[in-house]
C-alpha positions as semicolon CSV with decimal commas, in nm:
position;residue;x (nm);y (nm);z (nm)
1;M;20,086;9,995;18,987
2;F;19,953;10,291;18,793
3;T;20,207;10,383;18,530
4;L;20,187;10,708;18,334
5;E;20,038;10,538;18,029
6;L;19,782;10,355;18,241
7;C;19,674;10,682;18,401
8;I;19,613;10,834;18,058
9;A;19,437;10,517;17,942
10;S;19,209;10,546;18,247
11;V;19,122;10,904;18,154
12;M;19,039;10,787;17,802
13;L;18,812;10,513;17,938
14;I;18,638;10,755;18,175
15;S;18,591;10,999;17,886
16;L;18,439;10,720;17,674
17;I;18,195;10,638;17,955
18;I;18,093;11,002;17,992
19;Y;18,056;11,034;17,616
20;M;17,825;10,733;17,609
21;L;17,615;10,868;17,896
22;T;17,580;11,215;17,740
23;G;17,654;11,215;17,368
24;G;17,523;10,860;17,337
25;A;17,192;10,967;17,484
26;D;17,179;11,249;17,228
27;F;17,222;10,993;16,950
28;G;16,949;10,787;17,113
29;G;16,720;11,088;17,097
30;G;16,775;11,097;16,722
31;I;16,687;10,728;16,702
32;W;16,355;10,788;16,875
33;D;16,297;11,090;16,652
34;L;16,316;10,843;16,362
35;F;16,057;10,618;16,524
36;A;15,819;10,887;16,649
37;T;15,468;10,762;16,572
38;G;15,101;10,819;16,641
39;R;14,908;11,134;16,716
40;R;15,179;11,246;16,960
41;A;15,462;11,210;16,707
42;K;15,521;11,584;16,683
43;A;15,509;11,622;17,061
44;Q;15,764;11,341;17,091
45;R;15,998;11,513;16,844
46;T;15,951;11,847;17,019
47;L;16,041;11,692;17,353
48;I;16,353;11,533;17,203
49;M;16,457;11,863;17,047
50;E;16,409;12,058;17,370
51;A;16,601;11,799;17,571
52;I;16,898;11,791;17,334
53;A;16,923;12,154;17,221
54;P;17,108;12,314;17,516
55;I;17,385;12,054;17,551
56;W;17,437;11,842;17,239
57;E;17,740;12,033;17,106
58;A;17,918;12,038;17,442
59;N;17,893;11,661;17,484
60;H;18,135;11,603;17,196
61;V;18,415;11,742;17,414
62;W;18,463;11,395;17,560
63;L;18,516;11,239;17,218
64;I;18,770;11,510;17,140
65;V;18,952;11,430;17,466
66;I;18,980;11,063;17,364
67;I;19,110;11,143;17,015
68;V;19,365;11,398;17,136
69;L;19,497;11,169;17,410
70;L;19,525;10,880;17,166
71;F;19,716;11,100;16,922
72;V;19,952;11,247;17,184
73;A;20,008;10,955;17,420
74;F;19,980;10,656;17,184
75;P;20,070;10,785;16,836
76;V;20,145;10,443;16,684
77;A;19,802;10,317;16,791
78;F;19,638;10,635;16,660
79;A;19,802;10,581;16,322
80;A;19,707;10,212;16,313
81;I;19,342;10,271;16,406
82;S;19,295;10,567;16,174
83;T;19,451;10,370;15,888
84;A;19,289;10,028;15,927
85;L;18,950;10,169;16,029
86;H;18,938;10,488;15,826
87;I;18,613;10,383;15,654
88;P;18,395;10,342;15,967
89;L;18,568;10,639;16,129
90;T;18,492;10,856;15,826
91;L;18,130;10,742;15,824
92;M;18,109;10,821;16,194
93;L;18,249;11,170;16,134
94;I;18,005;11,227;15,848
95;G;17,722;11,115;16,073
96;I;17,825;11,360;16,347
97;V;17,846;11,649;16,099
98;L;17,518;11,565;15,922
99;R;17,339;11,516;16,251
100;G;17,451;11,853;16,387
101;S;17,382;12,036;16,061
102;A;17,038;11,882;16,023
103;F;16,951;11,966;16,385
104;V;17,037;12,333;16,327
105;F;16,869;12,360;15,987
106;R;16,556;12,190;16,118
107;T;16,534;12,461;16,383
108;Y;16,616;12,768;16,173
109;D;16,518;12,676;15,816
110;V;16,180;12,760;15,667
111;Q;15,929;12,600;15,902
112;S;15,718;12,418;15,645
113;D;15,608;12,059;15,698
114;T;15,813;11,931;15,404
115;T;16,133;12,109;15,509
116;H;16,097;12,007;15,871
117;R;16,034;11,643;15,777
118;R;16,336;11,634;15,543
119;W;16,578;11,769;15,803
120;S;16,426;11,542;16,068
121;Q;16,499;11,238;15,856
122;V;16,861;11,344;15,801
123;F;16,901;11,412;16,173
124;A;16,748;11,079;16,274
125;I;16,935;10,860;16,023
126;A;17,269;11,028;16,102
127;S;17,198;10,979;16,475
128;A;17,154;10,606;16,413
129;I;17,459;10,563;16,188
130;T;17,705;10,735;16,422
131;P;17,680;10,506;16,730
132;V;17,681;10,201;16,503
133;M;18,010;10,315;16,349
134;L;18,150;10,393;16,695
135;G;18,063;10,042;16,811
136;I;18,204;9,885;16,494
137;T;18,531;10,070;16,553
138;L;18,553;9,951;16,914
139;G;18,464;9,598;16,810
140;A;18,730;9,594;16,539
141;V;18,995;9,727;16,780
142;A;18,914;9,440;17,016
143;S;18,879;9,170;16,752
144;G;19,249;9,090;16,713
145;T;19,241;9,123;16,335
146;I;19,434;9,450;16,308
147;H;19,801;9,355;16,276
148;V;20,070;9,617;16,309
149;D;20,449;9,610;16,291
150;V;20,534;9,767;16,627
151;V;20,875;9,888;16,513
152;S;20,771;10,061;16,192
153;G;20,407;10,124;16,280
154;Q;20,308;9,978;15,944
155;V;19,954;9,838;15,931
156;E;19,958;9,491;15,780
157;T;19,579;9,452;15,761
158;D;19,363;9,558;15,467
159;F;19,100;9,829;15,499
160;F;18,795;9,600;15,524
161;S;18,850;9,267;15,699
162;A;18,903;9,410;16,049
163;W;18,562;9,577;16,070
164;L;18,352;9,414;15,797
165;A;18,278;9,110;16,015
166;P;17,995;8,983;16,240
167;F;18,150;9,072;16,576
168;P;18,220;9,443;16,507
169;F;17,871;9,484;16,363
170;A;17,722;9,315;16,669
171;I;17,906;9,564;16,890
172;G;17,786;9,843;16,660
173;F;17,420;9,754;16,708
174;F;17,483;9,683;17,078
175;T;17,605;10,042;17,108
176;L;17,297;10,161;16,920
177;T;17,063;9,987;17,167
178;L;17,252;10,131;17,465
179;C;17,210;10,483;17,324
180;A;16,841;10,422;17,262
181;L;16,794;10,294;17,619
182;L;16,970;10,593;17,773
183;A;16,767;10,840;17,568
184;A;16,432;10,679;17,642
185;V;16,496;10,670;18,017
186;Y;16,623;11,028;18,024
187;L;16,322;11,149;17,825
188;T;16,075;11,008;18,076
189;L;16,200;11,275;18,316
190;E;16,206;11,558;18,060
191;T;15,829;11,599;18,065
192;K;15,536;11,603;18,304
193;D;15,299;11,492;18,031
194;L;15,190;11,143;18,141
195;E;15,113;11,027;17,787
196;L;15,460;11,124;17,665
197;Q;15,612;10,954;17,968
198;E;15,426;10,637;17,874
199;D;15,549;10,664;17,515
200;F;15,911;10,672;17,624
201;R;15,855;10,417;17,900
202;L;15,748;10,169;17,631
203;R;16,050;10,262;17,421
204;A;16,277;10,216;17,722
205;L;16,142;9,867;17,782
206;I;16,191;9,774;17,415
207;A;16,546;9,913;17,423
208;A;16,627;9,730;17,748
209;V;16,527;9,396;17,597
210;S;16,723;9,480;17,281
211;V;17,032;9,555;17,490
212;G;17,007;9,211;17,649
213;V;16,968;9,041;17,311
214;M;17,263;9,225;17,156
215;A;17,480;9,164;17,463
216;G;17,415;8,791;17,436
217;L;17,477;8,788;17,061
218;S;17,801;8,986;17,100
219;F;17,924;8,745;17,367
220;I;17,848;8,445;17,145
221;L;18,020;8,598;16,843
222;S;18,325;8,688;17,054
223;V;18,426;8,321;17,059
224;E;18,569;8,361;16,711
225;G;18,536;8,735;16,661
226;A;18,731;8,856;16,967
227;P;18,888;8,566;17,160
228;A;19,097;8,792;17,386
229;I;18,788;8,982;17,498
230;R;18,598;8,657;17,540
231;S;18,876;8,521;17,760
232;G;18,879;8,832;17,975
233;L;18,501;8,835;18,017
234;S;18,472;8,464;18,094
235;S;18,785;8,348;18,276
236;A;18,935;8,650;18,453
237;P;18,904;8,647;18,835
238;W;18,681;8,953;18,826
239;S;18,453;8,832;18,545
240;I;18,185;8,638;18,739
241;P;18,124;8,905;19,008
242;F;18,127;9,167;18,734
243;H;17,864;8,982;18,528
244;I;17,646;8,937;18,836
245;L;17,670;9,307;18,921
246;T;17,597;9,420;18,564
247;G;17,307;9,176;18,528
248;A;17,160;9,287;18,861
249;A;17,178;9,652;18,757
250;A;17,011;9,570;18,424
251;L;16,726;9,370;18,579
252;W;16,671;9,629;18,850
253;A;16,658;9,900;18,583
254;I;16,396;9,707;18,384
255;W;16,192;9,661;18,704
256;A;16,217;10,034;18,777
257;I;16,101;10,123;18,426
258;W;15,816;9,873;18,447
259;K;15,704;10,017;18,782
260;R;15,735;10,373;18,646
261;Q;16,005;10,462;18,897
262;F;16,175;10,681;18,641
263;R;16,412;10,859;18,877
264;L;16,548;10,527;18,998
265;A;16,580;10,406;18,638
266;R;16,764;10,731;18,558
267;I;17,030;10,619;18,808
268;L;17,038;10,247;18,730
269;V;17,063;10,264;18,350
270;P;17,374;10,488;18,352
271;I;17,525;10,250;18,608
272;Q;17,449;9,960;18,373
273;V;17,608;10,135;18,075
274;T;17,908;10,239;18,284
275;L;17,966;9,880;18,394
276;I;17,940;9,754;18,035
277;V;18,197;10,003;17,900
278;F;18,422;9,956;18,203
279;G;18,406;9,578;18,159
280;W;18,511;9,617;17,797
281;G;18,809;9,824;17,913
282;L;18,912;9,563;18,170
283;A;18,882;9,280;17,918
284;Q;19,077;9,478;17,660
285;Y;19,370;9,548;17,894
286;P;19,669;9,540;17,840
287;Y;19,599;9,578;17,467
288;L;19,516;9,907;17,306
289;V;19,480;9,738;16,968
290;T;19,462;9,361;16,999
291;P;19,692;9,166;16,949
292;D;20,004;9,370;16,869
293;L;19,976;9,707;17,041
294;T;19,972;9,729;17,419
295;F;19,955;10,046;17,623
296;S;20,319;10,005;17,721
297;N;20,480;9,921;17,386
298;V;20,326;10,215;17,197
299;A;20,327;10,481;17,470
300;A;20,498;10,812;17,404
301;P;20,809;10,902;17,611
302;D;20,753;10,967;17,981
303;V;20,820;11,338;17,942
304;V;20,527;11,361;17,701
305;L;20,298;11,151;17,920
306;R;20,386;11,348;18,231
307;S;20,322;11,681;18,061
308;T;19,993;11,549;17,923
309;L;19,874;11,447;18,269
310;I;19,959;11,792;18,407
311;I;19,762;11,956;18,127
312;L;19,472;11,718;18,189
313;G;19,469;11,815;18,556
314;V;19,464;12,186;18,479
315;G;19,206;12,139;18,204
316;G;18,987;11,928;18,430
317;I;18,977;12,205;18,690
318;L;18,827;12,430;18,423
319;L;18,618;12,178;18,228
320;V;18,437;11,983;18,499
321;P;18,289;12,285;18,686
322;A;18,189;12,437;18,352
323;F;17,999;12,121;18,259
324;L;17,836;12,100;18,601
325;Y;17,722;12,461;18,564
326;L;17,594;12,394;18,212
327;Y;17,383;12,101;18,330
328;A;17,264;12,289;18,638
329;V;17,139;12,573;18,420
330;F;16,972;12,371;18,145
331;K;16,892;12,035;18,304
332;G;16,845;12,120;18,670
333;T;16,467;12,105;18,668
334;V;16,214;11,893;18,489
335;R;16,054;12,101;18,215
336;Q;15,706;12,067;18,083
337;A;15,728;11,965;17,716
338;K;15,548;12,188;17,472
339;T;15,269;11,993;17,317
340;V;15,103;12,062;16,985
341;P;14,726;12,082;16,943
342;E;14,588;11,774;16,774
343;H;14,446;11,968;16,478
344;L;14,798;12,095;16,398
345;D;14,955;11,750;16,433
346;T;14,772;11,550;16,169
347;H;15,066;11,542;15,925
348;E;15,277;11,362;16,190
349;N;15,041;11,070;16,239
350;D;15,253;10,831;16,034
351;S;15,593;10,694;16,136
352;A;15,900;10,888;16,031
């Protein structure tokens, strides 16, 4: 039965999935900006910039939705997470701010090689740090090491042990590889330049293998790092069919990338990421913060939850069409990337 708190939790999970598929891909673009190499390095960075520029600010709406719903509907959990994990959350916030600032300054600052390279490095490093911190936060929430007195809301865990551990860091780098995979696959369809397509095809294949490695490592570390998640992913009735479905989507996506069927890969990779995040949500349930805070024992009063759902419905009527229009305007057609003549690109020949 869908209770009020479960409905809001579902909206939060859906928002997290959308944020990964949109904002996560933006972070992945920054990662590939960091690793742009060869004589087409500047063309690669230009393609990334043109793909991200129209939409990167709007994508953060989904993160804001998650934070606001957590604060309004589950205030005890919000307080516990923001207290126990304030260090990775602060680093994540700094990364978001630095990334956005660097992206703007790189575009509008003095267009010298030195200035452009400096802002590019800030943009790329911040883009890598942010998804790692997001993953570390999610891993720590699932690890079962954050202990909270449900009555008083007092956090009984120190500020380091919950997140400064192998499992949260594995989830952090797992998140990083997912963002890199999404970005590389998306970018293959952002240009008609065959050489640039091949560049990002290779990056997509590398990222896909990295996702598999980090998924396996995270699952192994969950034995001690997150036993509740491990139990849900290995012994729940839905776990085996779910693993088969996720694995099939991943292998099919790799095959599509290998065969240069980029439009098919553009469908399969988001499905893969969606299944991974959705599986985490299923394994996490009924805990919001393992092992003390469940969705039911920290939910706000029904009158608050009911009002929140009404507001979400009204807001969704306005937000979803606006986003669809935004993407139709800026992402509706494949655009030819602007390439740079080779004689102007010599300073970009080395890796970032």
